[in-house]
C-alpha positions in Angstrom: -0.2 0.0 -0.1 1.5 3.4 -0.9 1.8 5.6 1.5 0.7 9.3 1.3 2.5 12.3 2.1 1.0 12.6 5.6 1.9 9.1 6.7 5.8 9.5 5.5 6.3 12.6 7.8 7.7 11.6 11.4 5.6 12.6 14.6 6.8 16.2 14.9 6.4 17.2 11.6 2.4 15.4 11.6 1.7 17.7 14.7 3.3 20.7 12.6 1.2 19.9 9.4 -2.1 19.5 11.6 -1.5 22.6 13.2 -1.0 24.6 10.1 -3.7 22.9 8.6 -5.9 24.2 11.7 -4.6 27.8 11.3 -6.5 27.6 7.7 -10.1 28.9 7.1 -11.4 25.5 6.6 -8.8 23.7 9.1 -11.0 26.1 11.8 -14.2 24.9 10.8 -13.0 21.4 10.5 -11.4 21.5 13.9 -14.6 22.1 15.7 -16.3 19.2 14.1 -13.7 16.8 14.8 -13.5 17.7 18.4 -17.5 17.3 18.3 -16.5 13.7 16.4 -13.8 13.0 19.7 -16.5 13.7 22.3 -19.3 11.5 20.7 -17.2 8.6 20.4 -15.8 9.3 24.0 -19.2 9.2 25.4 -20.4 6.3 23.3 -17.7 4.3 25.0 -18.7 5.5 28.4 -22.4 4.7 27.5 -21.7 1.6 26.1 -19.8 0.0 29.0 -22.3 1.8 31.4 -24.8 -0.5 29.7 -22.8 -3.6 30.2 -22.4 -3.1 33.7 -25.9 -2.2 34.3 -27.4 -5.0 32.5 -24.6 -7.7 34.4 -25.3 -6.2 37.9 -29.3 -6.1 37.3 -29.7 -8.9 35.1 -31.5 -6.8 31.8 -32.5 -8.6 28.9 -30.0 -9.8 26.4 -31.1 -6.7 24.3 -29.2 -4.2 26.5 -25.9 -6.3 25.0 -26.8 -5.8 21.8 -27.4 -2.0 22.3 -24.4 -1.7 24.0 -22.6 -3.6 21.0 -24.4 -1.0 18.5 -22.9 2.0 20.8 -19.6 0.2 20.7 -19.7 0.1 17.1 -20.9 3.6 16.6 -18.1 5.0 18.8 -15.3 3.0 16.9 -17.1 4.5 13.7 -16.7 8.0 15.0 -13.1 8.0 16.1 -11.9 5.7 13.5 -13.6 8.1 10.8 -12.9 11.1 12.4 -8.8 10.1 12.5 -9.1 9.1 8.7 -10.7 12.5 7.7 -8.4 14.7 9.5 -5.3 12.3 7.8 -6.9 12.7 4.4 -7.5 16.6 5.0 -4.2 17.5 6.2 -2.4 15.4 3.3 -4.7 17.6 0.5 -3.6 20.6 2.2 0.3 19.2 2.3 0.0 18.3 -1.4 -2.0 21.5 -2.0 0.8 23.6 -0.4 3.9 21.7 -1.8 2.3 22.4 -5.7 2.3 26.1 -5.3 
């Protein structure tokens, strides 16, 4: 698999590229969206854990396990999708920046 420009950078250069991306107008708008996705993912993880613990303690129906599983999957989608979108956007920013 071919690595994109962002993936070839070291850790410090990645951090710097993200910060420079967040200084752009589109980056400022997207930073709020990325923060919300992070919070939704974290809260979904917490809620799925609480559902599992509550189901075990109070011996609720097995459907609660299904609900906890769905919440866990949503949390993964939010967090993994957020990271992939950030990488894609920063990579596009780096490519456009290098062409100028």
